C-alpha positions as CSV (number, residue, x, y, z in Angstrom):
1,M,31.1,-14.8,278.4
2,D,31.4,-14.9,282.2
3,I,34.5,-12.6,282.1
4,M,32.6,-10.1,279.9
5,Y,29.6,-10.2,282.2
6,R,31.8,-9.5,285.2
7,L,33.7,-6.7,283.4
8,G,30.4,-5.1,282.4
9,L,29.2,-5.3,286.0
10,V,32.3,-3.6,287.3
11,I,32.0,-0.8,284.8
12,A,28.3,-0.3,285.8
13,V,29.1,-0.2,289.5
14,V,32.0,2.4,288.9
15,A,29.7,4.5,286.7
16,A,27.0,4.4,289.4
17,I,29.5,5.6,292.1
18,V,30.8,8.4,289.9
19,F,27.2,9.5,289.2
20,A,26.4,9.5,292.9
21,V,29.4,11.6,293.8
22,S,29.4,14.0,290.9
23,G,25.8,14.2,290.2
24,C,23.5,13.5,293.1
25,G,26.1,14.8,295.6
26,Q,25.8,18.4,294.1
27,S,22.1,18.5,293.3
28,S,21.4,20.7,296.3
29,S,24.4,23.0,296.1
30,D,26.2,25.4,293.8
31,P,28.6,23.9,291.3
32,F,32.1,23.4,292.7
33,N,34.4,26.3,291.8
34,Q,38.2,25.9,292.2
35,N,38.6,29.7,292.2
36,V,36.7,29.9,295.5
37,Y,39.8,28.5,297.2
38,Q,42.4,30.5,295.4
39,A,43.6,33.3,297.8
40,T,44.2,36.8,296.6
41,H,47.2,38.6,298.0
42,N,48.0,42.3,297.9
43,S,51.3,44.1,298.0
44,L,51.9,47.5,299.7
45,Y,53.0,50.2,297.4
46,V,54.8,53.0,299.2
47,A,55.6,56.5,297.8
48,T,58.1,58.8,299.5
49,G,58.4,62.5,298.6
50,N,57.4,65.9,300.0
51,C,55.1,64.6,302.7
52,Y,52.8,66.5,305.1
53,G,52.3,65.3,308.6
54,G,50.2,68.1,310.2
55,G,52.9,70.7,310.7
56,V,55.5,68.5,312.3
57,A,59.1,68.7,311.1
58,V,59.7,66.4,308.2
59,P,63.1,65.4,306.8
60,A,64.8,67.5,304.2
61,G,65.6,65.8,300.9
62,P,63.0,63.1,300.6
63,S,63.9,60.0,298.7
64,N,61.3,60.4,295.9
65,I,60.8,56.7,295.2
66,I,57.9,54.3,295.0
67,S,58.6,50.8,296.3
68,K,56.7,47.5,296.3
69,V,56.6,46.0,299.8
70,N,55.6,42.5,301.1
71,I,52.4,43.3,303.0
72,D,53.1,40.5,305.5
73,T,56.7,41.0,306.3
74,G,57.5,44.7,305.5
75,Q,60.4,43.7,303.3
76,V,60.9,45.8,300.2
77,E,60.6,43.6,297.1
78,S,61.4,46.1,294.4
79,V,61.7,49.7,293.5
80,V,58.9,50.6,291.1
81,I,60.3,54.0,290.2
82,D,63.1,56.2,291.4
83,Y,62.3,59.8,290.4
84,N,65.8,60.9,291.3
85,Q,66.9,58.9,288.3
86,Y,63.9,59.1,286.1
87,N,63.2,62.9,286.4
88,P,65.1,64.7,289.1
89,G,63.0,67.3,290.8
90,D,59.8,65.2,290.6
91,S,58.3,64.1,293.9
92,P,55.6,61.4,294.0
93,I,52.7,62.7,296.2
94,S,49.8,60.3,295.7
95,I,49.2,57.0,293.9
96,A,46.2,55.3,292.6
97,D,45.5,51.9,290.9
98,Y,45.0,52.4,287.2
99,D,44.9,48.8,286.0
100,T,46.7,45.5,286.5
101,N,50.0,46.8,285.2
102,H,50.0,50.5,286.0
103,L,49.8,53.1,288.8
104,L,48.7,56.7,288.4
105,V,51.1,59.0,290.3
106,L,50.5,62.6,291.2
107,V,53.8,64.4,290.9
108,E,54.8,67.6,292.7
109,N,57.3,69.8,290.9
110,T,57.0,73.6,290.9
111,A,58.6,73.4,287.4
112,G,55.6,71.4,286.1
113,R,53.1,69.4,288.2
114,H,51.6,66.4,286.4
115,I,50.2,62.9,286.7
116,D,52.3,59.9,285.5
117,L,51.3,56.5,284.3
118,V,53.9,54.3,286.0
119,N,54.5,50.6,285.2
120,K,54.2,48.4,288.3
121,D,57.0,46.2,287.1
122,G,59.5,49.1,287.2
123,S,60.0,49.3,283.5
124,G,59.2,53.0,283.1
125,A,56.6,55.7,283.0
126,T,54.9,58.2,280.8
127,V,53.1,61.5,281.4
128,Y,49.3,60.8,281.7
129,L,48.0,64.3,282.3
130,A,49.6,67.8,282.5
131,N,47.5,70.9,283.0
132,S,49.4,74.0,284.3
133,T,46.2,75.9,284.8
134,A,44.5,73.4,287.1
135,L,47.7,72.0,288.7
136,N,48.9,75.3,290.0
137,G,49.1,74.7,293.7
138,I,51.0,72.3,295.9
139,S,49.7,68.8,295.1
140,R,48.1,66.8,297.9
141,Q,46.1,63.7,296.7
142,L,44.8,61.9,293.7
143,L,41.7,59.8,293.4
144,F,40.9,57.7,290.3
145,L,37.1,57.2,290.2
146,P,35.1,54.2,288.8
147,D,34.1,56.3,285.7
148,S,37.8,57.0,285.0
149,S,37.5,60.6,286.0
150,L,40.1,62.1,288.5
151,L,39.9,64.2,291.6
152,V,43.1,66.1,292.6
153,S,43.4,68.1,295.8
154,K,45.8,70.9,296.0
155,S,46.4,73.5,298.7
156,S,43.5,75.8,297.8
157,A,41.0,73.6,295.9
158,I,39.9,70.2,294.5
159,E,40.2,69.9,290.8
160,K,38.3,67.4,288.7
161,F,39.2,65.9,285.3
162,S,36.9,63.9,283.1
163,S,37.7,60.5,281.7
164,G,38.9,62.3,278.6
165,K,41.3,64.3,280.8
166,S,39.4,67.6,280.4
167,R,39.2,70.0,283.3
168,V,35.8,70.1,284.9
169,T,35.0,73.5,286.5
170,M,32.3,75.2,288.4
171,G,32.0,78.4,286.3
172,V,35.5,79.8,286.4
173,N,36.4,78.1,289.6
174,P,37.8,74.6,290.3
175,Y,35.3,71.8,291.0
176,V,35.5,72.6,294.8
177,Y,36.8,76.0,295.7
178,A,36.3,78.2,298.8
179,P,33.4,76.3,300.3
180,A,31.3,78.5,302.6
181,G,28.8,77.8,305.3
182,A,29.9,75.2,307.8
183,C,32.9,74.4,305.5
184,A,34.4,77.8,305.6
185,T,37.2,78.7,305.4
186,S,38.9,75.8,303.4
187,T,41.2,77.5,300.9
188,S,44.8,77.1,302.2
189,L,45.5,73.4,302.7
190,I,43.1,70.8,301.6
191,S,45.3,67.9,302.8
192,S,43.2,64.9,301.9
193,I,40.1,63.7,300.1
194,G,37.8,60.7,299.8
195,V,34.8,59.8,297.8
196,F,31.7,57.8,298.9
197,P,29.8,55.4,296.5
198,N,27.2,58.1,295.9
199,G,29.9,60.5,294.7
200,K,29.9,62.8,297.7
201,I,33.3,64.2,298.5
202,L,34.9,64.2,302.0
203,Y,37.9,66.4,302.6
204,T,40.2,67.5,305.4
205,H,41.5,71.0,305.8
206,A,44.6,71.7,307.8
207,A,44.8,75.3,308.9
208,A,44.8,77.2,312.2
209,T,41.7,76.8,314.3
210,P,38.8,77.1,313.6
211,N,39.7,76.0,310.0
212,N,41.1,72.6,311.0
213,K,38.2,70.5,310.0
214,I,36.7,67.8,307.9
215,G,33.8,68.6,305.4
216,L,31.4,66.8,303.2
217,I,30.7,68.3,299.7
218,S,28.0,67.5,297.1
219,A,28.7,64.9,294.4
220,T,28.2,67.6,291.8
221,G,31.0,69.8,293.3
222,Y,30.7,73.1,295.1
223,A,28.7,76.0,293.5
224,T,26.7,77.4,296.4
225,T,26.6,77.2,300.2
226,A,24.1,74.4,299.9
227,D,26.8,72.2,298.5
228,C,28.6,72.2,301.9
229,L,26.6,69.3,303.4
230,A,28.3,68.9,306.7
231,A,31.5,69.8,308.6
232,S,33.2,68.9,311.9
233,A,35.9,70.6,313.8
234,S,39.1,68.9,314.8
235,P,39.1,67.2,318.3
236,T,41.5,69.9,319.6
237,T,42.5,73.3,318.4
238,T,46.1,72.2,317.9
239,A,45.3,69.1,315.8
240,L,45.7,69.4,312.0
241,P,44.1,66.7,309.9
242,S,46.6,65.3,307.5
243,K,45.0,62.2,306.0
244,L,41.6,60.5,305.8
245,L,40.7,56.9,305.1
246,I,37.2,55.6,304.3
247,L,37.3,52.0,305.6
248,N,35.6,48.9,304.3
249,S,33.4,48.9,307.4
250,G,32.0,52.3,306.4
251,D,33.7,54.1,309.2
252,T,36.1,56.9,308.4
253,L,39.5,57.4,310.0
254,V,41.1,60.8,310.1
255,A,44.8,61.2,311.2
256,Y,45.9,64.3,312.9
257,G,49.4,65.7,313.2
258,S,50.7,68.6,315.4
259,T,53.7,70.2,316.9
260,T,51.9,69.6,320.2
261,A,52.8,66.0,320.9
262,A,49.4,65.0,322.5
263,S,47.6,66.2,319.4
264,N,49.0,63.5,317.2
265,F,46.3,60.9,317.0
266,I,43.7,59.1,314.8
267,Y,40.0,59.5,315.2
268,S,37.1,57.4,313.9
269,Y,34.0,59.0,312.5
270,N,30.6,57.9,311.3
271,V,30.2,59.9,308.1
272,N,26.8,59.3,306.6
273,S,26.8,60.4,303.0
274,V,23.0,59.8,302.7
275,T,21.8,61.9,305.6
276,N,24.8,64.2,305.3
277,S,26.0,64.0,308.8
278,I,29.4,63.6,310.6
279,S,29.1,62.1,314.1
280,G,30.5,59.5,316.5
281,A,34.0,61.1,316.9
282,T,36.0,58.4,318.7
283,P,39.7,58.5,319.5
284,A,40.9,55.3,317.7
285,W,44.6,55.8,318.6
286,T,46.2,58.3,320.9
287,D,49.7,57.1,321.7
288,Y,51.9,59.7,320.1
289,T,55.0,57.6,320.8
290,I,53.8,55.3,318.0
291,V,51.9,57.7,315.7
292,N,53.4,61.1,315.3
293,G,53.1,63.3,312.3
294,P,50.9,60.8,310.3
295,S,51.4,61.5,306.6
296,A,49.7,58.5,304.9
297,M,47.1,55.8,305.7
298,T,45.7,52.9,303.7
299,Q,43.8,49.7,304.3
300,D,44.3,46.2,303.0
301,S,40.9,45.3,301.5
302,I,41.7,41.5,302.1
303,T,42.7,41.5,305.7
304,G,41.2,44.8,306.8
305,D,44.6,45.8,308.3
306,V,45.4,49.5,308.5
307,F,48.8,51.0,307.7
308,V,49.9,54.4,309.0
309,A,53.1,56.2,308.0
310,N,54.8,58.7,310.3
311,G,56.2,61.8,308.7
312,N,57.8,63.2,311.8
313,A,61.6,63.5,311.2
314,T,62.5,61.5,314.3
315,F,60.1,58.6,313.4
316,Q,59.9,57.9,309.7
317,T,58.2,54.5,310.3
318,I,55.2,52.6,309.0
319,E,52.9,51.0,311.6
320,K,50.3,48.2,311.1
321,F,47.0,48.0,313.0
322,T,43.8,46.1,313.2
323,Y,40.6,48.0,313.4
324,N,37.5,47.0,315.4
325,P,34.4,48.5,313.9
326,S,32.4,47.8,317.1
327,T,34.8,49.6,319.5
328,K,36.1,52.0,316.8
329,L,39.6,51.3,318.1
330,L,42.9,50.5,316.4
331,T,45.2,47.9,317.8
332,R,48.9,47.8,316.9
333,I,50.2,44.6,315.3
334,G,53.5,43.7,316.9
335,S,55.7,45.5,319.3
336,T,58.0,47.2,316.7
337,P,57.2,49.2,313.6
338,F,56.0,47.2,310.5
339,M,58.7,49.1,308.6
340,P,61.5,50.8,310.6
341,A,63.1,54.0,309.3
342,S,64.9,53.6,306.0
343,I,65.2,55.3,302.7
344,Y,62.0,53.5,301.7
345,T,60.0,55.2,304.6
346,R,61.7,58.6,304.3
347,C,58.7,61.0,304.3
348,V,55.9,58.7,303.1
349,T,53.4,60.6,301.0
350,D,51.0,57.8,300.1
351,M,50.5,54.0,300.4
352,K,48.1,51.6,298.6
353,A,47.5,47.9,299.2
354,L,47.1,46.6,295.6
355,P,47.3,43.3,293.7
């Protein structure tokens, strides 16, 4: 009986301790969640093709591949697709995250421009969308929007496709075509586009001054002059905007390339899509021995690091930076390029940091 009593007492004490730790100890806090401590890690997907770096000379015969790169070390982990083997003549221009297993890839080919659905594991691709009427100019950038619609910039316009892949026009014109007012004249090289949460469209136009500018367009597209909401000229007459990047902080970076060495730089802007204003132009990076002919930019949503690719034929590198939203400045990480020149950085057209 004494043994049974002692055993029962031990069980009661243990139960009380467990209750105190697991019950009372959590009464004033949220339930413990193991997932809180599971880190998420991205990879850097890099596309090479017919790149544009603001008018600088770029290498002939781009490699036309998409590779998966370790975002910490810069080491190539795999080739997602080699268009030289898959479909010679195709050049991947822009990439977007479609889902866990697929990328959307905007393909430039004068024999038939299209958008591919590419397997991230390198097992193949299929044509996602082809429209010879809409995709009739040099392809520049692809955006896959939260409602599964698409925006595609080409030399002369911005096209929109619904989630059902139907072309969305403004009358007989593309979704954004020949914007007037402060946005005029933007019809020869719409080099880059971005979209704010309220749907308003930011674009860069690379043409001779005074048409080297950035502009903000209504979320419903461009139909009248009132749909040009704001515009801002390039910092110098010789700087051509090649790529824009809306950062997690809310700031916007615009990369500029030029045959004038000192006009290769990156500026930070405060683009307010609510009040329709573009202000606070700040030189975030001006060392053209590091950034020259910038052809692509992306940000790692986890670390906040910014990656910039150089299209200049004598560079062909990818650099990694931190960005300070208080000072609006970029700081280079390391004393050498994140990725030195190789076949995997030969004329980078786009980069994305993705799971």
